[in-house]
ZADO-1210 file (C-alpha; in nm, 4 decimals, padded with zeros to 6 digits):
<atoms>
<atom x="00.1450" y="02.2141" z="-02.6823" code="UNK" pos="1"/>
<atom x="00.2020" y="01.8439" z="-02.7474" code="UNK" pos="2"/>
<atom x="00.1198" y="01.7206" z="-03.0967" code="UNK" pos="3"/>
<atom x="-00.1595" y="01.4649" z="-03.1366" code="UNK" pos="4"/>
<atom x="00.0805" y="01.2026" z="-03.2746" code="UNK" pos="5"/>
<atom x="00.3086" y="01.2458" z="-02.9743" code="UNK" pos="6"/>
<atom x="00.0155" y="01.2018" z="-02.7369" code="UNK" pos="7"/>
<atom x="-00.1028" y="00.8932" z="-02.9250" code="UNK" pos="8"/>
<atom x="00.2466" y="00.7433" z="-02.9115" code="UNK" pos="9"/>
<atom x="00.2742" y="00.8184" z="-02.5409" code="UNK" pos="10"/>
<atom x="-00.0558" y="00.6423" z="-02.4750" code="UNK" pos="11"/>
<atom x="00.0722" y="00.3334" z="-02.6583" code="UNK" pos="12"/>
<atom x="00.3767" y="00.3216" z="-02.4324" code="UNK" pos="13"/>
<atom x="00.1632" y="00.3887" z="-02.1246" code="UNK" pos="14"/>
<atom x="-00.0669" y="00.0964" z="-02.2039" code="UNK" pos="15"/>
<atom x="00.2246" y="-00.1349" z="-02.2802" code="UNK" pos="16"/>
<atom x="00.4035" y="-00.0606" z="-01.9537" code="UNK" pos="17"/>
<atom x="00.1024" y="-00.1836" z="-01.7565" code="UNK" pos="18"/>
<atom x="00.0807" y="-00.5606" z="-01.7226" code="UNK" pos="19"/>
<atom x="-00.2941" y="-00.5929" z="-01.6715" code="UNK" pos="20"/>
<atom x="-00.2511" y="-00.8630" z="-01.4098" code="UNK" pos="21"/>
<atom x="-00.5544" y="-00.9836" z="-01.2159" code="UNK" pos="22"/>
<atom x="-00.4952" y="-00.9112" z="-00.8483" code="UNK" pos="23"/>
<atom x="-00.5019" y="-01.2057" z="-00.6109" code="UNK" pos="24"/>
<atom x="-00.3894" y="-01.2889" z="-00.2564" code="UNK" pos="25"/>
<atom x="-00.0102" y="-01.2993" z="-00.2171" code="UNK" pos="26"/>
<atom x="00.2462" y="-01.3494" z="00.0593" code="UNK" pos="27"/>
<atom x="00.3495" y="-00.9836" z="00.0664" code="UNK" pos="28"/>
<atom x="00.3138" y="-00.6539" z="-00.1166" code="UNK" pos="29"/>
<atom x="00.6425" y="-00.4869" z="-00.2097" code="UNK" pos="30"/>
<atom x="00.6064" y="-00.1124" z="-00.2656" code="UNK" pos="31"/>
<atom x="00.8845" y="00.0171" z="-00.4890" code="UNK" pos="32"/>
<atom x="01.0180" y="00.3540" z="-00.3807" code="UNK" pos="33"/>
<atom x="00.9715" y="00.6661" z="-00.5912" code="UNK" pos="34"/>
<atom x="00.8599" y="01.0281" z="-00.5623" code="UNK" pos="35"/>
<atom x="00.4972" y="00.9106" z="-00.5769" code="UNK" pos="36"/>
<atom x="00.3170" y="00.8488" z="-00.2453" code="UNK" pos="37"/>
<atom x="00.0379" y="00.6926" z="-00.4502" code="UNK" pos="38"/>
<atom x="00.2441" y="00.3732" z="-00.4451" code="UNK" pos="39"/>
<atom x="00.2069" y="00.3590" z="-00.0669" code="UNK" pos="40"/>
<atom x="-00.1641" y="00.4400" z="-00.0888" code="UNK" pos="41"/>
<atom x="-00.2230" y="00.1567" z="-00.3338" code="UNK" pos="42"/>
<atom x="-00.0229" y="-00.0886" z="-00.1233" code="UNK" pos="43"/>
<atom x="-00.2337" y="00.0055" z="00.1793" code="UNK" pos="44"/>
<atom x="-00.5531" y="-00.0464" z="-00.0209" code="UNK" pos="45"/>
<atom x="-00.4387" y="-00.3958" z="-00.1168" code="UNK" pos="46"/>
<atom x="-00.3611" y="-00.4692" z="00.2481" code="UNK" pos="47"/>
<atom x="-00.7028" y="-00.3468" z="00.3612" code="UNK" pos="48"/>
<atom x="-00.8690" y="-00.5607" z="00.0945" code="UNK" pos="49"/>
<atom x="-00.7069" y="-00.8636" z="00.2535" code="UNK" pos="50"/>
<atom x="-00.4871" y="-00.9475" z="-00.0451" code="UNK" pos="51"/>
<atom x="-00.1661" y="-00.9423" z="00.1625" code="UNK" pos="52"/>
<atom x="-00.0861" y="-00.9782" z="00.5341" code="UNK" pos="53"/>
<atom x="00.2344" y="-00.7760" z="00.5110" code="UNK" pos="54"/>
<atom x="00.3730" y="-00.4655" z="00.3384" code="UNK" pos="55"/>
<atom x="00.7388" y="-00.4071" z="00.2578" code="UNK" pos="56"/>
<atom x="00.8476" y="-00.0651" z="00.1327" code="UNK" pos="57"/>
<atom x="01.1838" y="-00.0350" z="-00.0393" code="UNK" pos="58"/>
<atom x="01.3866" y="00.2666" z="-00.1476" code="UNK" pos="59"/>
<atom x="01.6459" y="00.5228" z="-00.0419" code="UNK" pos="60"/>
<atom x="01.6311" y="00.8601" z="-00.2183" code="UNK" pos="61"/>
<atom x="01.6820" y="00.9818" z="-00.5739" code="UNK" pos="62"/>
<atom x="01.7143" y="01.3238" z="-00.7386" code="UNK" pos="63"/>
<atom x="01.3371" y="01.3228" z="-00.8027" code="UNK" pos="64"/>
<atom x="01.2374" y="01.2209" z="-00.4481" code="UNK" pos="65"/>
<atom x="01.4969" y="01.3831" z="-00.2214" code="UNK" pos="66"/>
<atom x="01.3097" y="01.7107" z="-00.1834" code="UNK" pos="67"/>
<atom x="00.9759" y="01.5446" z="-00.1067" code="UNK" pos="68"/>
<atom x="01.1090" y="01.2529" z="00.0980" code="UNK" pos="69"/>
<atom x="01.4257" y="01.3599" z="00.2797" code="UNK" pos="70"/>
<atom x="01.4126" y="01.0626" z="00.5189" code="UNK" pos="71"/>
<atom x="01.4025" y="00.8179" z="00.2305" code="UNK" pos="72"/>
<atom x="01.1269" y="00.6806" z="00.0112" code="UNK" pos="73"/>
<atom x="01.0635" y="00.3625" z="00.2091" code="UNK" pos="74"/>
<atom x="01.0499" y="00.5524" z="00.5383" code="UNK" pos="75"/>
<atom x="00.7983" y="00.8032" z="00.4030" code="UNK" pos="76"/>
<atom x="00.5925" y="00.5201" z="00.2542" code="UNK" pos="77"/>
<atom x="00.5848" y="00.3481" z="00.5925" code="UNK" pos="78"/>
<atom x="00.4772" y="00.6685" z="00.7635" code="UNK" pos="79"/>
<atom x="00.1982" y="00.7057" z="00.5088" code="UNK" pos="80"/>
<atom x="00.0817" y="00.3483" z="00.5694" code="UNK" pos="81"/>
<atom x="00.0704" y="00.4050" z="00.9455" code="UNK" pos="82"/>
<atom x="-00.1270" y="00.7271" z="00.8926" code="UNK" pos="83"/>
<atom x="-00.3780" y="00.5250" z="00.6916" code="UNK" pos="84"/>
<atom x="-00.4247" y="00.2743" z="00.9714" code="UNK" pos="85"/>
<atom x="-00.1914" y="-00.0133" z="00.8924" code="UNK" pos="86"/>
<atom x="-00.0418" y="-00.1560" z="01.2153" code="UNK" pos="87"/>
<atom x="00.3333" y="-00.1115" z="01.2479" code="UNK" pos="88"/>
<atom x="00.3741" y="-00.4882" z="01.2894" code="UNK" pos="89"/>
<atom x="00.2522" y="-00.5323" z="00.9300" code="UNK" pos="90"/>
<atom x="00.5051" y="-00.2966" z="00.7706" code="UNK" pos="91"/>
<atom x="00.8695" y="-00.3708" z="00.6926" code="UNK" pos="92"/>
<atom x="01.1182" y="-00.1187" z="00.5527" code="UNK" pos="93"/>
<atom x="01.4174" y="-00.1616" z="00.3240" code="UNK" pos="94"/>
<atom x="01.5828" y="00.1856" z="00.3169" code="UNK" pos="95"/>
<atom x="01.8909" y="00.1365" z="00.0993" code="UNK" pos="96"/>
<atom x="01.7852" y="00.0409" z="-00.2559" code="UNK" pos="97"/>
<atom x="01.8677" y="00.2955" z="-00.5262" code="UNK" pos="98"/>
<atom x="01.7441" y="00.1133" z="-00.8365" code="UNK" pos="99"/>
<atom x="01.4910" y="-00.1510" z="-00.9314" code="UNK" pos="100"/>
<atom x="01.7380" y="-00.4371" z="-00.9101" code="UNK" pos="101"/>
<atom x="01.8355" y="-00.3372" z="-00.5580" code="UNK" pos="102"/>
<atom x="01.4660" y="-00.2985" z="-00.4673" code="UNK" pos="103"/>
<atom x="01.4197" y="-00.6662" z="-00.5407" code="UNK" pos="104"/>
<atom x="01.7469" y="-00.8036" z="-00.4057" code="UNK" pos="105"/>
<atom x="01.7417" y="-00.6033" z="-00.0832" code="UNK" pos="106"/>
<atom x="01.3715" y="-00.6741" z="-00.0247" code="UNK" pos="107"/>
<atom x="01.4360" y="-01.0450" z="-00.0625" code="UNK" pos="108"/>
<atom x="01.7069" y="-01.0239" z="00.2033" code="UNK" pos="109"/>
<atom x="01.4857" y="-00.8278" z="00.4451" code="UNK" pos="110"/>
<atom x="01.2102" y="-01.0863" z="00.4113" code="UNK" pos="111"/>
<atom x="01.4520" y="-01.3753" z="00.4580" code="UNK" pos="112"/>
<atom x="01.5984" y="-01.2071" z="00.7679" code="UNK" pos="113"/>
<atom x="01.2448" y="-01.1679" z="00.9045" code="UNK" pos="114"/>
<atom x="01.1716" y="-01.5389" z="00.8398" code="UNK" pos="115"/>
<atom x="00.8863" y="-01.4527" z="00.6041" code="UNK" pos="116"/>
<atom x="00.8082" y="-01.7325" z="00.3599" code="UNK" pos="117"/>
<atom x="00.7365" y="-01.5827" z="00.0185" code="UNK" pos="118"/>
<atom x="00.5782" y="-01.7831" z="-00.2613" code="UNK" pos="119"/>
<atom x="00.4104" y="-01.4871" z="-00.4317" code="UNK" pos="120"/>
<atom x="00.4332" y="-01.1082" z="-00.4170" code="UNK" pos="121"/>
<atom x="00.2323" y="-00.8105" z="-00.5311" code="UNK" pos="122"/>
<atom x="00.4744" y="-00.5613" z="-00.6858" code="UNK" pos="123"/>
<atom x="00.3336" y="-00.2126" z="-00.6353" code="UNK" pos="124"/>
<atom x="00.4901" y="00.0580" z="-00.8515" code="UNK" pos="125"/>
<atom x="00.4129" y="00.3678" z="-01.0518" code="UNK" pos="126"/>
<atom x="00.1825" y="00.2773" z="-01.3428" code="UNK" pos="127"/>
<atom x="00.4523" y="00.3077" z="-01.6090" code="UNK" pos="128"/>
<atom x="00.6966" y="00.0946" z="-01.4063" code="UNK" pos="129"/>
<atom x="00.4806" y="-00.2172" z="-01.3813" code="UNK" pos="130"/>
<atom x="00.6467" y="-00.4092" z="-01.6635" code="UNK" pos="131"/>
<atom x="00.9992" y="-00.3048" z="-01.5677" code="UNK" pos="132"/>
<atom x="00.9434" y="-00.4103" z="-01.2052" code="UNK" pos="133"/>
<atom x="00.7955" y="-00.7428" z="-01.3142" code="UNK" pos="134"/>
<atom x="01.0752" y="-00.8224" z="-01.5597" code="UNK" pos="135"/>
<atom x="01.3395" y="-00.7377" z="-01.3015" code="UNK" pos="136"/>
<atom x="01.1782" y="-00.9375" z="-01.0218" code="UNK" pos="137"/>
<atom x="01.1305" y="-01.2450" z="-01.2408" code="UNK" pos="138"/>
<atom x="01.5009" y="-01.2381" z="-01.3266" code="UNK" pos="139"/>
<atom x="01.6358" y="-01.1826" z="-00.9766" code="UNK" pos="140"/>
<atom x="01.3884" y="-01.3929" z="-00.7747" code="UNK" pos="141"/>
<atom x="01.2592" y="-01.6629" z="-01.0103" code="UNK" pos="142"/>
<atom x="01.1197" y="-01.8861" z="-00.7360" code="UNK" pos="143"/>
<atom x="00.8478" y="-01.6315" z="-00.6539" code="UNK" pos="144"/>
<atom x="00.5324" y="-01.5672" z="-00.8565" code="UNK" pos="145"/>
<atom x="00.4919" y="-01.1927" z="-00.9106" code="UNK" pos="146"/>
<atom x="00.1772" y="-00.9917" z="-00.9757" code="UNK" pos="147"/>
<atom x="00.2160" y="-00.6303" z="-01.0891" code="UNK" pos="148"/>
<atom x="-00.0078" y="-00.3582" z="-00.9480" code="UNK" pos="149"/>
<atom x="-00.0304" y="00.0208" z="-00.9532" code="UNK" pos="150"/>
<atom x="-00.2798" y="00.2986" z="-00.8947" code="UNK" pos="151"/>
<atom x="-00.5480" y="00.2654" z="-01.1655" code="UNK" pos="152"/>
<atom x="-00.5329" y="00.5756" z="-01.3835" code="UNK" pos="153"/>
<atom x="-00.5114" y="00.6868" z="-01.7450" code="UNK" pos="154"/>
<atom x="-00.2178" y="00.8557" z="-01.9122" code="UNK" pos="155"/>
<atom x="-00.4073" y="01.1852" z="-01.8979" code="UNK" pos="156"/>
<atom x="-00.4800" y="01.1464" z="-01.5270" code="UNK" pos="157"/>
<atom x="-00.1151" y="01.0770" z="-01.4527" code="UNK" pos="158"/>
<atom x="-00.0030" y="01.3800" z="-01.6520" code="UNK" pos="159"/>
<atom x="-00.2513" y="01.5892" z="-01.4539" code="UNK" pos="160"/>
<atom x="-00.1073" y="01.4580" z="-01.1266" code="UNK" pos="161"/>
<atom x="00.2522" y="01.5352" z="-01.2314" code="UNK" pos="162"/>
<atom x="00.1745" y="01.8622" z="-01.4134" code="UNK" pos="163"/>
<atom x="00.4567" y="01.8057" z="-01.6630" code="UNK" pos="164"/>
<atom x="00.3622" y="01.6175" z="-01.9790" code="UNK" pos="165"/>
<atom x="00.7109" y="01.6265" z="-02.1291" code="UNK" pos="166"/>
<atom x="00.8598" y="01.4731" z="-01.8164" code="UNK" pos="167"/>
<atom x="00.6000" y="01.1960" z="-01.8149" code="UNK" pos="168"/>
<atom x="00.6700" y="01.1114" z="-02.1785" code="UNK" pos="169"/>
<atom x="01.0445" y="01.1165" z="-02.1112" code="UNK" pos="170"/>
<atom x="00.9879" y="00.8662" z="-01.8297" code="UNK" pos="171"/>
<atom x="00.7783" y="00.6402" z="-02.0535" code="UNK" pos="172"/>
<atom x="01.0532" y="00.6417" z="-02.3162" code="UNK" pos="173"/>
<atom x="01.3269" y="00.5784" z="-02.0597" code="UNK" pos="174"/>
<atom x="01.1396" y="00.2861" z="-01.9063" code="UNK" pos="175"/>
<atom x="01.0984" y="00.1226" z="-02.2472" code="UNK" pos="176"/>
<atom x="01.4652" y="00.1678" z="-02.3336" code="UNK" pos="177"/>
<atom x="01.5570" y="-00.0286" z="-02.0233" code="UNK" pos="178"/>
<atom x="01.3218" y="-00.3099" z="-02.1233" code="UNK" pos="179"/>
<atom x="01.5065" y="-00.3251" z="-02.4540" code="UNK" pos="180"/>
<atom x="01.8661" y="-00.3204" z="-02.3298" code="UNK" pos="181"/>
<atom x="01.8695" y="-00.4642" z="-01.9780" code="UNK" pos="182"/>
<atom x="01.7919" y="-00.8300" z="-02.0606" code="UNK" pos="183"/>
<atom x="02.1256" y="-00.8595" z="-02.2441" code="UNK" pos="184"/>
<atom x="02.2994" y="-00.7179" z="-01.9353" code="UNK" pos="185"/>
<atom x="02.1345" y="-00.9750" z="-01.7083" code="UNK" pos="186"/>
<atom x="01.9192" y="-00.7256" z="-01.5195" code="UNK" pos="187"/>
<atom x="01.5752" y="-00.8540" z="-01.6248" code="UNK" pos="188"/>
<atom x="01.3936" y="-01.1106" z="-01.8342" code="UNK" pos="189"/>
<atom x="01.3201" y="-01.0285" z="-02.1971" code="UNK" pos="190"/>
<atom x="00.9762" y="-00.8915" z="-02.2843" code="UNK" pos="191"/>
<atom x="00.8211" y="-00.8947" z="-02.6303" code="UNK" pos="192"/>
<atom x="00.7601" y="-00.5412" z="-02.7613" code="UNK" pos="193"/>
<atom x="00.4825" y="-00.5125" z="-03.0233" code="UNK" pos="194"/>
<atom x="00.5829" y="-00.3412" z="-03.3496" code="UNK" pos="195"/>
<atom x="00.3437" y="-00.0476" z="-03.2986" code="UNK" pos="196"/>
<atom x="00.4898" y="00.0188" z="-02.9539" code="UNK" pos="197"/>
<atom x="00.8415" y="00.0034" z="-03.0965" code="UNK" pos="198"/>
<atom x="00.7477" y="00.2464" z="-03.3734" code="UNK" pos="199"/>
<atom x="00.5964" y="00.4845" z="-03.1181" code="UNK" pos="200"/>
<atom x="00.9109" y="00.4653" z="-02.9040" code="UNK" pos="201"/>
<atom x="01.1344" y="00.5476" z="-03.1989" code="UNK" pos="202"/>
<atom x="00.9160" y="00.8423" z="-03.3031" code="UNK" pos="203"/>
<atom x="00.9226" y="00.9830" z="-02.9511" code="UNK" pos="204"/>
<atom x="01.3009" y="00.9519" z="-02.9429" code="UNK" pos="205"/>
<atom x="01.3235" y="01.1442" z="-03.2705" code="UNK" pos="206"/>
<atom x="01.0943" y="01.4092" z="-03.1220" code="UNK" pos="207"/>
<atom x="01.3465" y="01.4661" z="-02.8431" code="UNK" pos="208"/>
<atom x="01.1850" y="01.2873" z="-02.5479" code="UNK" pos="209"/>
<atom x="01.5207" y="01.1532" z="-02.4395" code="UNK" pos="210"/>
<atom x="01.6093" y="01.3027" z="-02.1003" code="UNK" pos="211"/>
<atom x="01.5561" y="00.9672" z="-01.9239" code="UNK" pos="212"/>
<atom x="01.7573" y="00.7593" z="-02.1708" code="UNK" pos="213"/>
<atom x="02.0815" y="00.6090" z="-02.0446" code="UNK" pos="214"/>
<atom x="02.4034" y="00.6287" z="-02.2413" code="UNK" pos="215"/>
<atom x="02.5472" y="00.3234" z="-02.4119" code="UNK" pos="216"/>
<atom x="02.7540" y="00.1212" z="-02.1699" code="UNK" pos="217"/>
<atom x="02.5976" y="00.2718" z="-01.8591" code="UNK" pos="218"/>
<atom x="02.5241" y="00.0358" z="-01.5707" code="UNK" pos="219"/>
<atom x="02.2505" y="00.2547" z="-01.4220" code="UNK" pos="220"/>
<atom x="01.9387" y="00.0572" z="-01.3357" code="UNK" pos="221"/>
</atoms>
């Protein structure tokens, strides 16, 4: 059982991690690789709504995705998009990125190699990765205007989809830690963290939701 205070704190972090951007037409949608095929589904929905003419999926594998996506996250995302009716000519793949920074840098190179002019991009990620993806992209590709997007769902709905509330809270805590420490390391722009969100983060750390935290001095992204 998860205490009510823990759940309330987790919801605060969940809400903060989502940018609340209004969706609008962009040059491309970049789907950030993960274990969650919902990212591909949402990218396809945006394509079918006419918001983008092109999808780019980026990602190799990770410990959390290797079992589900042995051919690589971006490859599985592409296969999902084709299953859902997107023409192959409208899907690019970047299969090598292993962290958010590489997602952005390698995607930029793929698009440049394909002679795609990019002035704006829809960043499609897991719901709790919206802010991290946005902050990273703004740092590494400042000439482009980024709009964050994810599958619309509540904290409770996401927990139900994952079936592991402790893991979800650990991921929320880990994502916030990176927002706090990565700007000083040059990995992303700085984001203001409201005091109530910071208090919730610190309480969750004290409660032991720390499996996704990175050690001091680590360069993992």
